[in-house]
C-alpha positions, 0 to 999 in steps of 0.5 A: 716844144711840142714834137719835132723841129721843122724849117718852116717853108725851107730846107734849112732853118735859119737864124743860127749864129756861130760866135767866137770869143771876140764881140763882133766874131758872130756870123750866120749858119743854116742849120739841118733839121732832123727830129729834134736835133739841128746840126750846124755846119763848121766854117773853119773859124773858132766858135765858143758859142751859138745863138738863135733869134738873136735880135729884135726883129730876127728872120727865123724859121724853125718851129715844133709840131704844134707850129709854135716857133723855136724862142731866142737862145744862146749857148755855149760850147766847151 
């Protein structure tokens, strides 16, 4: 990543999913970008992991200062 993150052509970053423990529990969430951090709003449901760009043809808009897209990832939350 080069520099800060930006939601290209939008106010919010898209392509994030909040997921619970069950396989079919993932739901989309838009994130607020500030510097190199993205904040995702909670929706009142349990979240054990977060995914980004997690599909064969994801709709995403998160890029760095060089205009390069952020790649897919999944991270567990404690």
